[in-house]
FIPA-229017 format. One record per atom (N, C-alpha, C, O, CB): residue number from 1; residue in three letters; x negated, y negated, z. Coordinates in pm, whole numbers. Each point is the difference from the previous one (the first is absolute). Glycine has a CB too. Layout:
<sites>
<site nr="NUM" rest="ala" xx="X" yy="Y" zz="Z"/>
...
</sites>
This chain:
<sites>
<site nr="1" rest="met" xx="-2383" yy="978" zz="119"/>
<site nr="1" rest="met" xx="-119" yy="-27" zz="125"/>
<site nr="1" rest="met" xx="127" yy="83" zz="117"/>
<site nr="1" rest="met" xx="110" yy="-33" zz="45"/>
<site nr="1" rest="met" xx="-294" yy="-284" zz="-118"/>
<site nr="2" rest="asn" xx="119" yy="404" zz="83"/>
<site nr="2" rest="asn" xx="-38" yy="116" zz="120"/>
<site nr="2" rest="asn" xx="3" yy="-101" zz="46"/>
<site nr="2" rest="asn" xx="-73" yy="-98" zz="-17"/>
<site nr="2" rest="asn" xx="-54" yy="307" zz="-7"/>
<site nr="3" rest="leu" xx="246" yy="-186" zz="109"/>
<site nr="3" rest="leu" xx="-38" yy="-61" zz="218"/>
<site nr="3" rest="leu" xx="19" yy="85" zz="62"/>
<site nr="3" rest="leu" xx="118" yy="27" zz="21"/>
<site nr="3" rest="leu" xx="-40" yy="-230" zz="20"/>
<site nr="4" rest="thr" xx="-204" yy="305" zz="33"/>
<site nr="4" rest="thr" xx="-77" yy="73" zz="56"/>
<site nr="4" rest="thr" xx="-45" yy="-28" zz="181"/>
<site nr="4" rest="thr" xx="-110" yy="-50" zz="24"/>
<site nr="4" rest="thr" xx="50" yy="68" zz="-303"/>
<site nr="5" rest="phe" xx="172" yy="25" zz="414"/>
<site nr="5" rest="phe" xx="-87" yy="5" zz="96"/>
<site nr="5" rest="phe" xx="-20" yy="125" zz="47"/>
<site nr="5" rest="phe" xx="41" yy="105" zz="-50"/>
<site nr="5" rest="phe" xx="9" yy="-308" zz="96"/>
<site nr="6" rest="ser" xx="-147" yy="180" zz="98"/>
<site nr="6" rest="ser" xx="-21" yy="120" zz="84"/>
<site nr="6" rest="ser" xx="162" yy="-50" zz="126"/>
<site nr="6" rest="ser" xx="39" yy="-106" zz="50"/>
<site nr="6" rest="ser" xx="-414" yy="155" zz="-91"/>
<site nr="7" rest="thr" xx="418" yy="88" zz="45"/>
<site nr="7" rest="thr" xx="30" yy="14" zz="141"/>
<site nr="7" rest="thr" xx="-5" yy="-125" zz="60"/>
<site nr="7" rest="thr" xx="103" yy="-67" zz="10"/>
<site nr="7" rest="thr" xx="-187" yy="282" zz="-2"/>
<site nr="8" rest="tyr" xx="-27" yy="-258" zz="36"/>
<site nr="8" rest="tyr" xx="-31" yy="-76" zz="149"/>
<site nr="8" rest="tyr" xx="-49" yy="-128" zz="-138"/>
<site nr="8" rest="tyr" xx="-18" yy="-111" zz="52"/>
<site nr="8" rest="tyr" xx="-96" yy="331" zz="243"/>
<site nr="9" rest="glu" xx="98" yy="-219" zz="-412"/>
<site nr="9" rest="glu" xx="-48" yy="-165" zz="-31"/>
<site nr="9" rest="glu" xx="185" yy="-9" zz="0"/>
<site nr="9" rest="glu" xx="23" yy="-104" zz="62"/>
<site nr="9" rest="glu" xx="-334" yy="58" zz="-261"/>
<site nr="10" rest="ala" xx="443" yy="108" zz="158"/>
<site nr="10" rest="ala" xx="106" yy="-75" zz="-59"/>
<site nr="10" rest="ala" xx="50" yy="19" zz="162"/>
<site nr="10" rest="ala" xx="118" yy="-35" zz="-3"/>
<site nr="10" rest="ala" xx="-71" yy="82" zz="-315"/>
<site nr="11" rest="lys" xx="-68" yy="-22" zz="406"/>
<site nr="11" rest="lys" xx="40" yy="-44" zz="110"/>
<site nr="11" rest="lys" xx="-67" yy="-83" zz="87"/>
<site nr="11" rest="lys" xx="54" yy="-27" zz="108"/>
<site nr="11" rest="lys" xx="41" yy="194" zz="-142"/>
<site nr="12" rest="ala" xx="-160" yy="-195" zz="17"/>
<site nr="12" rest="ala" xx="-96" yy="-159" zz="16"/>
<site nr="12" rest="ala" xx="19" yy="-119" zz="-43"/>
<site nr="12" rest="ala" xx="-39" yy="-109" zz="39"/>
<site nr="12" rest="ala" xx="-96" yy="224" zz="-48"/>
<site nr="13" rest="arg" xx="225" yy="-69" zz="-108"/>
<site nr="13" rest="arg" xx="20" yy="-123" zz="-129"/>
<site nr="13" rest="arg" xx="122" yy="-24" zz="-19"/>
<site nr="13" rest="arg" xx="42" yy="-63" zz="-97"/>
<site nr="13" rest="arg" xx="-214" yy="119" zz="-31"/>
<site nr="14" rest="phe" xx="256" yy="3" zz="238"/>
<site nr="14" rest="phe" xx="133" yy="68" zz="-29"/>
<site nr="14" rest="phe" xx="108" yy="-73" zz="-119"/>
<site nr="14" rest="phe" xx="44" yy="61" zz="-97"/>
<site nr="14" rest="phe" xx="-75" yy="15" zz="365"/>
<site nr="15" rest="ser" xx="71" yy="-267" zz="-224"/>
<site nr="15" rest="ser" xx="85" yy="-44" zz="-53"/>
<site nr="15" rest="ser" xx="-130" yy="-98" zz="-99"/>
<site nr="15" rest="ser" xx="37" yy="-105" zz="-53"/>
<site nr="15" rest="ser" xx="217" yy="141" zz="256"/>
<site nr="16" rest="glu" xx="-373" yy="1" zz="-216"/>
<site nr="16" rest="glu" xx="-40" yy="-26" zz="-166"/>
<site nr="16" rest="glu" xx="72" yy="120" zz="-113"/>
<site nr="16" rest="glu" xx="71" yy="-11" zz="-100"/>
<site nr="16" rest="glu" xx="-338" yy="-93" zz="198"/>
<site nr="17" rest="val" xx="215" yy="205" zz="-34"/>
<site nr="17" rest="val" xx="60" yy="119" zz="-88"/>
<site nr="17" rest="val" xx="222" yy="-22" zz="-4"/>
<site nr="17" rest="val" xx="68" yy="44" zz="-93"/>
<site nr="17" rest="val" xx="-361" yy="169" zz="211"/>
<site nr="18" rest="ile" xx="345" yy="-279" zz="-7"/>
<site nr="18" rest="ile" xx="98" yy="-9" zz="-64"/>
<site nr="18" rest="ile" xx="53" yy="-85" zz="-107"/>
<site nr="18" rest="ile" xx="80" yy="23" zz="-90"/>
<site nr="18" rest="ile" xx="-79" yy="61" zz="265"/>
<site nr="19" rest="arg" xx="-96" yy="-235" zz="-128"/>
<site nr="19" rest="arg" xx="12" yy="-118" zz="-102"/>
<site nr="19" rest="arg" xx="59" yy="30" zz="-115"/>
<site nr="19" rest="arg" xx="105" yy="-33" zz="-55"/>
<site nr="19" rest="arg" xx="-287" yy="-53" zz="132"/>
<site nr="20" rest="met" xx="15" yy="216" zz="-123"/>
<site nr="20" rest="met" xx="-36" yy="32" zz="-112"/>
<site nr="20" rest="met" xx="146" yy="85" zz="-25"/>
<site nr="20" rest="met" xx="40" yy="-38" zz="-110"/>
<site nr="20" rest="met" xx="-335" yy="26" zz="131"/>
<site nr="21" rest="val" xx="364" yy="82" zz="19"/>
<site nr="21" rest="val" xx="73" yy="110" zz="-93"/>
<site nr="21" rest="val" xx="88" yy="-165" zz="16"/>
<site nr="21" rest="val" xx="-31" yy="-72" zz="-95"/>
<site nr="21" rest="val" xx="17" yy="443" zz="143"/>
<site nr="22" rest="arg" xx="99" yy="-430" zz="38"/>
<site nr="22" rest="arg" xx="84" yy="-97" zz="-48"/>
<site nr="22" rest="arg" xx="17" yy="-39" zz="-134"/>
<site nr="22" rest="arg" xx="101" yy="11" zz="-69"/>
<site nr="22" rest="arg" xx="-146" yy="-67" zz="256"/>
<site nr="23" rest="glu" xx="-143" yy="-23" zz="-237"/>
<site nr="23" rest="glu" xx="-3" yy="-32" zz="-95"/>
<site nr="23" rest="glu" xx="35" yy="109" zz="-133"/>
<site nr="23" rest="glu" xx="6" yy="-42" zz="-115"/>
<site nr="23" rest="glu" xx="-146" yy="-121" zz="262"/>
<site nr="24" rest="gly" xx="158" yy="279" zz="-118"/>
<site nr="24" rest="gly" xx="-16" yy="40" zz="-84"/>
<site nr="24" rest="gly" xx="-104" yy="130" zz="11"/>
<site nr="24" rest="gly" xx="53" yy="109" zz="-20"/>
<site nr="24" rest="gly" xx="30" yy="-339" zz="-57"/>
<site nr="25" rest="arg" xx="-169" yy="230" zz="95"/>
<site nr="25" rest="arg" xx="-99" yy="105" zz="-27"/>
<site nr="25" rest="arg" xx="53" yy="162" zz="97"/>
<site nr="25" rest="arg" xx="98" yy="14" zz="73"/>
<site nr="25" rest="arg" xx="-320" yy="-252" zz="-112"/>
<site nr="26" rest="thr" xx="156" yy="302" zz="17"/>
<site nr="26" rest="thr" xx="-36" yy="129" zz="42"/>
<site nr="26" rest="thr" xx="-97" yy="25" zz="35"/>
<site nr="26" rest="thr" xx="-91" yy="-43" zz="-72"/>
<site nr="26" rest="thr" xx="200" yy="94" zz="-25"/>
<site nr="27" rest="val" xx="-150" yy="30" zz="220"/>
<site nr="27" rest="val" xx="-104" yy="2" zz="82"/>
<site nr="27" rest="val" xx="9" yy="159" zz="-6"/>
<site nr="27" rest="val" xx="96" yy="75" zz="-15"/>
<site nr="27" rest="val" xx="-92" yy="-318" zz="167"/>
<site nr="28" rest="his" xx="-169" yy="270" zz="-129"/>
<site nr="28" rest="his" xx="-41" yy="183" zz="39"/>
<site nr="28" rest="his" xx="-14" yy="-19" zz="178"/>
<site nr="28" rest="his" xx="-53" yy="-101" zz="48"/>
<site nr="28" rest="his" xx="-143" yy="195" zz="-319"/>
<site nr="29" rest="ile" xx="233" yy="-22" zz="325"/>
<site nr="29" rest="ile" xx="-95" yy="26" zz="117"/>
<site nr="29" rest="ile" xx="-28" yy="139" zz="2"/>
<site nr="29" rest="ile" xx="92" yy="79" zz="-22"/>
<site nr="29" rest="ile" xx="-7" yy="-261" zz="159"/>
<site nr="30" rest="ser" xx="-225" yy="233" zz="-108"/>
<site nr="30" rest="ser" xx="-52" yy="111" zz="7"/>
<site nr="30" rest="ser" xx="-17" yy="23" zz="114"/>
<site nr="30" rest="ser" xx="22" yy="-79" zz="92"/>
<site nr="30" rest="ser" xx="-100" yy="71" zz="-268"/>
<site nr="31" rest="tyr" xx="32" yy="136" zz="188"/>
<site nr="31" rest="tyr" xx="-82" yy="66" zz="151"/>
<site nr="31" rest="tyr" xx="-118" yy="100" zz="-78"/>
<site nr="31" rest="tyr" xx="8" yy="77" zz="-96"/>
<site nr="31" rest="tyr" xx="244" yy="-54" zz="305"/>
<site nr="32" rest="his" xx="-375" yy="-69" zz="-109"/>
<site nr="32" rest="his" xx="-104" yy="92" zz="-68"/>
<site nr="32" rest="his" xx="-59" yy="5" zz="-163"/>
<site nr="32" rest="his" xx="-43" yy="92" zz="-69"/>
<site nr="32" rest="his" xx="160" yy="27" zz="254"/>
<site nr="33" rest="gly" xx="-99" yy="-242" zz="-203"/>
<site nr="33" rest="gly" xx="-1" yy="3" zz="-168"/>
<site nr="33" rest="gly" xx="122" yy="-48" zz="-47"/>
<site nr="33" rest="gly" xx="18" yy="-113" zz="-47"/>
<site nr="33" rest="gly" xx="-158" yy="307" zz="26"/>
<site nr="34" rest="lys" xx="270" yy="-58" zz="43"/>
<site nr="34" rest="lys" xx="71" yy="79" zz="-51"/>
<site nr="34" rest="lys" xx="110" yy="-86" zz="-14"/>
<site nr="34" rest="lys" xx="4" yy="-74" zz="98"/>
<site nr="34" rest="lys" xx="-101" yy="279" zz="-19"/>
<site nr="35" rest="pro" xx="168" yy="-223" zz="-142"/>
<site nr="35" rest="pro" xx="121" yy="-121" zz="-31"/>
<site nr="35" rest="pro" xx="96" yy="106" zz="40"/>
<site nr="35" rest="pro" xx="26" yy="100" zz="-66"/>
<site nr="35" rest="pro" xx="-95" yy="-285" zz="-155"/>
<site nr="36" rest="val" xx="144" yy="138" zz="394"/>
<site nr="36" rest="val" xx="140" yy="57" zz="-5"/>
<site nr="36" rest="val" xx="105" yy="-111" zz="62"/>
<site nr="36" rest="val" xx="78" yy="20" zz="93"/>
<site nr="36" rest="val" xx="-179" yy="236" zz="-65"/>
<site nr="37" rest="ala" xx="90" yy="-337" zz="-79"/>
<site nr="37" rest="ala" xx="105" yy="-109" zz="-18"/>
<site nr="37" rest="ala" xx="56" yy="-99" zz="-127"/>
<site nr="37" rest="ala" xx="-71" yy="-5" zz="-100"/>
<site nr="37" rest="ala" xx="-25" yy="25" zz="310"/>
<site nr="38" rest="glu" xx="170" yy="-67" zz="-209"/>
<site nr="38" rest="glu" xx="30" yy="-26" zz="-90"/>
<site nr="38" rest="glu" xx="151" yy="-180" zz="38"/>
<site nr="38" rest="glu" xx="123" yy="12" zz="2"/>
<site nr="38" rest="glu" xx="-239" yy="336" zz="-103"/>
<site nr="39" rest="ile" xx="23" yy="-505" zz="126"/>
<site nr="39" rest="ile" xx="153" yy="-85" zz="47"/>
<site nr="39" rest="ile" xx="-11" yy="-77" zz="-120"/>
<site nr="39" rest="ile" xx="-91" yy="-49" zz="-67"/>
<site nr="39" rest="ile" xx="114" yy="16" zz="352"/>
<site nr="40" rest="arg" xx="130" yy="41" zz="-288"/>
<site nr="40" rest="arg" xx="-17" yy="-88" zz="-177"/>
<site nr="40" rest="arg" xx="163" yy="-65" zz="96"/>
<site nr="40" rest="arg" xx="69" yy="50" zz="88"/>
<site nr="40" rest="arg" xx="-213" yy="158" zz="-428"/>
<site nr="41" rest="pro" xx="150" yy="-329" zz="270"/>
<site nr="41" rest="pro" xx="126" yy="-17" zz="-83"/>
<site nr="41" rest="pro" xx="127" yy="51" zz="32"/>
<site nr="41" rest="pro" xx="26" yy="112" zz="-44"/>
<site nr="41" rest="pro" xx="-172" yy="-116" zz="-103"/>
<site nr="42" rest="ile" xx="244" yy="-63" zz="225"/>
<site nr="42" rest="ile" xx="161" yy="117" zz="11"/>
<site nr="42" rest="ile" xx="33" yy="-88" zz="-176"/>
<site nr="42" rest="ile" xx="-27" yy="-119" zz="-16"/>
<site nr="42" rest="ile" xx="183" yy="153" zz="399"/>
<site nr="43" rest="glu" xx="-84" yy="69" zz="-519"/>
<site nr="43" rest="glu" xx="77" yy="-24" zz="-63"/>
<site nr="43" rest="glu" xx="132" yy="-105" zz="51"/>
<site nr="43" rest="glu" xx="93" yy="32" zz="74"/>
<site nr="43" rest="glu" xx="-206" yy="188" zz="-160"/>
<site nr="44" rest="ala" xx="87" yy="-367" zz="16"/>
<site nr="44" rest="ala" xx="104" yy="-37" zz="45"/>
<site nr="44" rest="ala" xx="213" yy="88" zz="-81"/>
<site nr="44" rest="ala" xx="26" yy="70" zz="-98"/>
<site nr="44" rest="ala" xx="-290" yy="-331" zz="148"/>
<site nr="45" rest="lys" xx="348" yy="205" zz="56"/>
<site nr="45" rest="lys" xx="149" yy="112" zz="-57"/>
<site nr="45" rest="lys" xx="34" yy="-57" zz="-95"/>
<site nr="45" rest="lys" xx="30" yy="-119" zz="2"/>
<site nr="45" rest="lys" xx="82" yy="200" zz="183"/>
<site nr="46" rest="lys" xx="-109" yy="-9" zz="-284"/>
<site nr="46" rest="lys" xx="81" yy="-30" zz="-139"/>
<site nr="46" rest="lys" xx="131" yy="-75" zz="43"/>
<site nr="46" rest="lys" xx="71" yy="60" zz="81"/>
<site nr="46" rest="lys" xx="-157" yy="165" zz="-214"/>
<site nr="47" rest="lys" xx="131" yy="-363" zz="84"/>
<site nr="47" rest="lys" xx="81" yy="-93" zz="-44"/>
<site nr="47" rest="lys" xx="113" yy="51" zz="-67"/>
<site nr="47" rest="lys" xx="-38" yy="47" zz="-107"/>
<site nr="47" rest="lys" xx="-140" yy="-181" zz="100"/>
<site nr="48" rest="thr" xx="339" yy="151" zz="27"/>
<site nr="48" rest="thr" xx="84" yy="35" zz="-107"/>
<site nr="48" rest="thr" xx="25" yy="-157" zz="-25"/>
<site nr="48" rest="thr" xx="-22" yy="-97" zz="73"/>
<site nr="48" rest="thr" xx="134" yy="363" zz="-14"/>
<site nr="49" rest="leu" xx="-17" yy="-248" zz="-285"/>
<site nr="49" rest="leu" xx="-35" yy="-106" zz="-27"/>
<site nr="49" rest="leu" xx="84" yy="-114" zz="86"/>
<site nr="49" rest="leu" xx="-15" yy="-115" zz="-41"/>
<site nr="49" rest="leu" xx="-63" yy="225" zz="-181"/>
<site nr="50" rest="glu" xx="158" yy="-92" zz="328"/>
<site nr="50" rest="glu" xx="71" yy="-32" zz="37"/>
<site nr="50" rest="glu" xx="-60" yy="-74" zz="166"/>
<site nr="50" rest="glu" xx="53" yy="-34" zz="106"/>
<site nr="50" rest="glu" xx="94" yy="211" zz="-298"/>
<site nr="51" rest="glu" xx="-186" yy="-177" zz="175"/>
<site nr="51" rest="glu" xx="-147" yy="-27" zz="176"/>
<site nr="51" rest="glu" xx="-96" yy="-79" zz="-103"/>
<site nr="51" rest="glu" xx="-43" yy="-101" zz="56"/>
<site nr="51" rest="glu" xx="9" yy="394" zz="149"/>
<site nr="52" rest="his" xx="-4" yy="-283" zz="-309"/>
<site nr="52" rest="his" xx="-105" yy="-72" zz="-34"/>
<site nr="52" rest="his" xx="91" yy="-178" zz="-57"/>
<site nr="52" rest="his" xx="-46" yy="-107" zz="40"/>
<site nr="52" rest="his" xx="-143" yy="393" zz="-118"/>
<site nr="53" rest="leu" xx="292" yy="-281" zz="3"/>
<site nr="53" rest="leu" xx="25" yy="-71" zz="-55"/>
<site nr="53" rest="leu" xx="46" yy="-54" zz="114"/>
<site nr="53" rest="leu" xx="-17" yy="-122" zz="-6"/>
<site nr="53" rest="leu" xx="25" yy="196" zz="-211"/>
<site nr="54" rest="ala" xx="49" yy="-39" zz="330"/>
<site nr="54" rest="ala" xx="48" yy="-45" zz="96"/>
<site nr="54" rest="ala" xx="-94" yy="-107" zz="119"/>
<site nr="54" rest="ala" xx="44" yy="-96" zz="65"/>
<site nr="54" rest="ala" xx="100" yy="321" zz="-138"/>
<site nr="55" rest="glu" xx="-235" yy="-190" zz="73"/>
<site nr="55" rest="glu" xx="-161" yy="-51" zz="42"/>
<site nr="55" rest="glu" xx="-71" yy="-114" zz="-150"/>
<site nr="55" rest="glu" xx="-96" yy="-74" zz="22"/>
<site nr="55" rest="glu" xx="41" yy="378" zz="149"/>
<site nr="56" rest="leu" xx="100" yy="-298" zz="-266"/>
<site nr="56" rest="leu" xx="-47" yy="-72" zz="-51"/>
<site nr="56" rest="leu" xx="74" yy="-116" zz="-27"/>
<site nr="56" rest="leu" xx="-27" yy="-72" zz="-96"/>
<site nr="56" rest="leu" xx="-90" yy="238" zz="47"/>
<site nr="57" rest="glu" xx="227" yy="-191" zz="144"/>
<site nr="57" rest="glu" xx="138" yy="-74" zz="-27"/>
<site nr="57" rest="glu" xx="-53" yy="-75" zz="148"/>
<site nr="57" rest="glu" xx="-19" yy="-119" zz="26"/>
<site nr="57" rest="glu" xx="256" yy="304" zz="-186"/>
<site nr="58" rest="arg" xx="-253" yy="-62" zz="246"/>
<site nr="58" rest="arg" xx="-10" yy="-85" zz="128"/>
<site nr="58" rest="arg" xx="-146" yy="-105" zz="30"/>
<site nr="58" rest="arg" xx="2" yy="-93" zz="81"/>
<site nr="58" rest="arg" xx="155" yy="313" zz="12"/>
<site nr="59" rest="arg" xx="-315" yy="-171" zz="-199"/>
<site nr="59" rest="arg" xx="-26" yy="-92" zz="19"/>
<site nr="59" rest="arg" xx="0" yy="-129" zz="-118"/>
<site nr="59" rest="arg" xx="-94" yy="-78" zz="-10"/>
<site nr="59" rest="arg" xx="4" yy="242" zz="183"/>
<site nr="60" rest="gly" xx="213" yy="-170" zz="-259"/>
<site nr="60" rest="gly" xx="-20" yy="-141" zz="-65"/>
<site nr="60" rest="gly" xx="-58" yy="59" zz="-149"/>
<site nr="60" rest="gly" xx="7" yy="-103" zz="-67"/>
<site nr="60" rest="gly" xx="-72" yy="-73" zz="314"/>
<site nr="61" rest="val" xx="22" yy="260" zz="-320"/>
<site nr="61" rest="val" xx="-29" yy="57" zz="-107"/>
<site nr="61" rest="val" xx="140" yy="23" zz="-64"/>
<site nr="61" rest="val" xx="6" yy="-89" zz="-85"/>
<site nr="61" rest="val" xx="-231" yy="183" zz="174"/>
<site nr="62" rest="ile" xx="336" yy="-25" zz="-95"/>
<site nr="62" rest="ile" xx="146" yy="7" zz="-76"/>
<site nr="62" rest="ile" xx="96" yy="-33" zz="20"/>
<site nr="62" rest="ile" xx="53" yy="72" zz="84"/>
<site nr="62" rest="ile" xx="-104" yy="42" zz="-126"/>
<site nr="63" rest="val" xx="145" yy="-233" zz="-9"/>
<site nr="63" rest="val" xx="89" yy="-17" zz="38"/>
<site nr="63" rest="val" xx="128" yy="104" zz="21"/>
<site nr="63" rest="val" xx="-54" yy="99" zz="50"/>
<site nr="63" rest="val" xx="-68" yy="-287" zz="-128"/>
<site nr="64" rest="pro" xx="249" yy="214" zz="67"/>
<site nr="64" rest="pro" xx="93" yy="134" zz="1"/>
<site nr="64" rest="pro" xx="81" yy="-85" zz="-126"/>
<site nr="64" rest="pro" xx="-5" yy="-121" zz="18"/>
<site nr="64" rest="pro" xx="31" yy="260" zz="285"/>
<site nr="65" rest="ala" xx="12" yy="-117" zz="-368"/>
<site nr="65" rest="ala" xx="94" yy="-52" zz="-146"/>
<site nr="65" rest="ala" xx="151" yy="-14" zz="92"/>
<site nr="65" rest="ala" xx="76" yy="60" zz="76"/>
<site nr="65" rest="ala" xx="-216" yy="112" zz="-339"/>
<site nr="66" rest="lys" xx="105" yy="-346" zz="164"/>
<site nr="66" rest="lys" xx="193" yy="-54" zz="81"/>
<site nr="66" rest="lys" xx="112" yy="98" zz="-34"/>
<site nr="66" rest="lys" xx="97" yy="26" zz="71"/>
<site nr="66" rest="lys" xx="-125" yy="-299" zz="-120"/>
<site nr="67" rest="asp" xx="2" yy="319" zz="-60"/>
<site nr="67" rest="asp" xx="112" yy="67" zz="-98"/>
<site nr="67" rest="asp" xx="-26" yy="130" zz="-24"/>
<site nr="67" rest="asp" xx="25" yy="27" zz="-118"/>
<site nr="67" rest="asp" xx="13" yy="-219" zz="4"/>
<site nr="68" rest="pro" xx="-105" yy="341" zz="215"/>
<site nr="68" rest="pro" xx="-50" yy="58" zz="-37"/>
<site nr="68" rest="pro" xx="106" yy="102" zz="-116"/>
<site nr="68" rest="pro" xx="-20" yy="119" zz="-22"/>
<site nr="68" rest="pro" xx="-155" yy="-186" zz="247"/>
<site nr="69" rest="asn" xx="247" yy="14" zz="-265"/>
<site nr="69" rest="asn" xx="73" yy="65" zz="-96"/>
<site nr="69" rest="asn" xx="-21" yy="-64" zz="-154"/>
<site nr="69" rest="asn" xx="43" yy="47" zz="-106"/>
<site nr="69" rest="asn" xx="127" yy="12" zz="309"/>
<site nr="70" rest="ala" xx="-261" yy="-194" zz="-182"/>
<site nr="70" rest="ala" xx="76" yy="-112" zz="-123"/>
<site nr="70" rest="ala" xx="-109" yy="138" zz="-129"/>
<site nr="70" rest="ala" xx="-55" yy="110" zz="-9"/>
<site nr="70" rest="ala" xx="82" yy="-520" zz="149"/>
<site nr="71" rest="pro" xx="16" yy="255" zz="-222"/>
<site nr="71" rest="pro" xx="-91" yy="141" zz="-155"/>
<site nr="71" rest="pro" xx="-216" yy="-64" zz="90"/>
<site nr="71" rest="pro" xx="-35" yy="-79" zz="88"/>
<site nr="71" rest="pro" xx="300" yy="16" zz="-526"/>
<site nr="72" rest="ile" xx="-325" yy="146" zz="358"/>
<site nr="72" rest="ile" xx="-158" yy="-38" zz="66"/>
<site nr="72" rest="ile" xx="-42" yy="-114" zz="-241"/>
<site nr="72" rest="ile" xx="27" yy="25" zz="-118"/>
<site nr="72" rest="ile" xx="-149" yy="366" zz="431"/>
<site nr="73" rest="glu" xx="59" yy="-485" zz="-242"/>
<site nr="73" rest="glu" xx="23" yy="-127" zz="-111"/>
<site nr="73" rest="glu" xx="-173" yy="12" zz="-52"/>
<site nr="73" rest="glu" xx="-82" yy="-2" zz="92"/>
<site nr="73" rest="glu" xx="317" yy="-207" zz="51"/>
<site nr="74" rest="pro" xx="-275" yy="217" zz="-248"/>
<site nr="74" rest="pro" xx="-88" yy="50" zz="-41"/>
<site nr="74" rest="pro" xx="-90" yy="-58" zz="-14"/>
<site nr="74" rest="pro" xx="-6" yy="-80" zz="-93"/>
<site nr="74" rest="pro" xx="112" yy="184" zz="35"/>
<site nr="75" rest="ile" xx="-205" yy="-86" zz="142"/>
<site nr="75" rest="ile" xx="-132" yy="-173" zz="-38"/>
<site nr="75" rest="ile" xx="-74" yy="-37" zz="-81"/>
<site nr="75" rest="ile" xx="-24" yy="-120" zz="15"/>
<site nr="75" rest="ile" xx="-10" yy="124" zz="135"/>
<site nr="76" rest="ala" xx="-41" yy="61" zz="-269"/>
<site nr="76" rest="ala" xx="-20" yy="18" zz="-70"/>
<site nr="76" rest="ala" xx="113" yy="-5" zz="-152"/>
<site nr="76" rest="ala" xx="83" yy="86" zz="-28"/>
<site nr="76" rest="ala" xx="-250" yy="-3" zz="233"/>
<site nr="77" rest="his" xx="140" yy="-205" zz="-282"/>
<site nr="77" rest="his" xx="123" yy="-44" zz="-72"/>
<site nr="77" rest="his" xx="-83" yy="18" zz="-161"/>
<site nr="77" rest="his" xx="38" yy="-81" zz="-84"/>
<site nr="77" rest="his" xx="111" yy="-122" zz="300"/>
<site nr="78" rest="arg" xx="-246" yy="292" zz="-256"/>
<site nr="78" rest="arg" xx="-138" yy="-65" zz="-82"/>
<site nr="78" rest="arg" xx="64" yy="221" zz="-88"/>
<site nr="78" rest="arg" xx="-87" yy="88" zz="4"/>
<site nr="78" rest="arg" xx="-229" yy="-365" zz="239"/>
<site nr="79" rest="pro" xx="400" yy="298" zz="-279"/>
<site nr="79" rest="pro" xx="-37" yy="127" zz="-38"/>
<site nr="79" rest="pro" xx="-135" yy="60" zz="32"/>
<site nr="79" rest="pro" xx="-90" yy="-82" zz="22"/>
<site nr="79" rest="pro" xx="239" yy="25" zz="-180"/>
<site nr="80" rest="gly" xx="-179" yy="183" zz="164"/>
<site nr="80" rest="gly" xx="-79" yy="38" zz="-2"/>
<site nr="80" rest="gly" xx="-101" yy="-19" zz="126"/>
<site nr="80" rest="gly" xx="-88" yy="83" zz="23"/>
<site nr="80" rest="gly" xx="171" yy="-93" zz="-250"/>
<site nr="81" rest="ala" xx="-63" yy="-115" zz="312"/>
<site nr="81" rest="ala" xx="-66" yy="-2" zz="42"/>
<site nr="81" rest="ala" xx="-74" yy="147" zz="163"/>
<site nr="81" rest="ala" xx="-115" yy="18" zz="40"/>
<site nr="81" rest="ala" xx="227" yy="-290" zz="-211"/>
<site nr="82" rest="leu" xx="8" yy="331" zz="211"/>
<site nr="82" rest="leu" xx="-49" yy="152" zz="44"/>
<site nr="82" rest="leu" xx="-124" yy="76" zz="-17"/>
<site nr="82" rest="leu" xx="-71" yy="63" zz="79"/>
<site nr="82" rest="leu" xx="270" yy="-58" zz="-116"/>
<site nr="83" rest="gln" xx="-208" yy="-34" zz="-130"/>
<site nr="83" rest="gln" xx="-84" yy="59" zz="-53"/>
<site nr="83" rest="gln" xx="-173" yy="-56" zz="-19"/>
<site nr="83" rest="gln" xx="-118" yy="34" zz="-6"/>
<site nr="83" rest="gln" xx="361" yy="43" zz="-82"/>
<site nr="84" rest="arg" xx="-168" yy="-165" zz="86"/>
<site nr="84" rest="arg" xx="-134" yy="-108" zz="-5"/>
<site nr="84" rest="arg" xx="-98" yy="-6" zz="88"/>
<site nr="84" rest="arg" xx="-117" yy="-32" zz="-18"/>
<site nr="84" rest="arg" xx="247" yy="-93" zz="-62"/>
<site nr="85" rest="phe" xx="-57" yy="170" zz="207"/>
<site nr="85" rest="phe" xx="19" yy="-37" zz="189"/>
<site nr="85" rest="phe" xx="-99" yy="145" zz="57"/>
<site nr="85" rest="phe" xx="-82" yy="-6" zz="92"/>
<site nr="85" rest="phe" xx="418" yy="-122" zz="-68"/>
<site nr="86" rest="leu" xx="-304" yy="253" zz="-107"/>
<site nr="86" rest="leu" xx="-83" yy="122" zz="-3"/>
<site nr="86" rest="leu" xx="-98" yy="-8" zz="-96"/>
<site nr="86" rest="leu" xx="-80" yy="88" zz="32"/>
<site nr="86" rest="leu" xx="252" yy="39" zz="41"/>
<site nr="87" rest="asp" xx="-213" yy="-184" zz="-174"/>
<site nr="87" rest="asp" xx="-55" yy="54" zz="-93"/>
<site nr="87" rest="asp" xx="-143" yy="-136" zz="71"/>
<site nr="87" rest="asp" xx="-111" yy="-11" zz="-54"/>
<site nr="87" rest="asp" xx="351" yy="151" zz="-196"/>
<site nr="88" rest="glu" xx="-213" yy="-191" zz="324"/>
<site nr="88" rest="glu" xx="-110" yy="-105" zz="73"/>
<site nr="88" rest="glu" xx="-54" yy="101" zz="103"/>
<site nr="88" rest="glu" xx="-123" yy="3" zz="10"/>
<site nr="88" rest="glu" xx="250" yy="-261" zz="-30"/>
<site nr="89" rest="arg" xx="-57" yy="337" zz="95"/>
<site nr="89" rest="arg" xx="-43" yy="61" zz="122"/>
<site nr="89" rest="arg" xx="-93" yy="64" zz="-44"/>
<site nr="89" rest="arg" xx="-108" yy="-13" zz="58"/>
<site nr="89" rest="arg" xx="288" yy="26" zz="62"/>
<site nr="90" rest="asp" xx="-170" yy="90" zz="-252"/>
<site nr="90" rest="asp" xx="-107" yy="48" zz="-37"/>
<site nr="90" rest="asp" xx="-144" yy="20" zz="-47"/>
<site nr="90" rest="asp" xx="-44" yy="114" zz="-18"/>
<site nr="90" rest="asp" xx="213" yy="-118" zz="42"/>
</sites>
């Protein structure tokens, strides 16, 4: 859905325009029927892996390993479990 407002309309409904942008929409502004501006959400800064993991730890989604040097134990105990899992995703 193309959201276009005249400059007068955008000024009068500025709070509504900003709400739409905060919801992820892009709003176009026109002057005498010709598009002159675009208001869109700012793209979030991409996080590094370390920043993302720290955020997940802070939120309690993941917990750090008790011993980071310990070997990783397999979760699936039946041979071919990974392949069956991948086959089911298709």
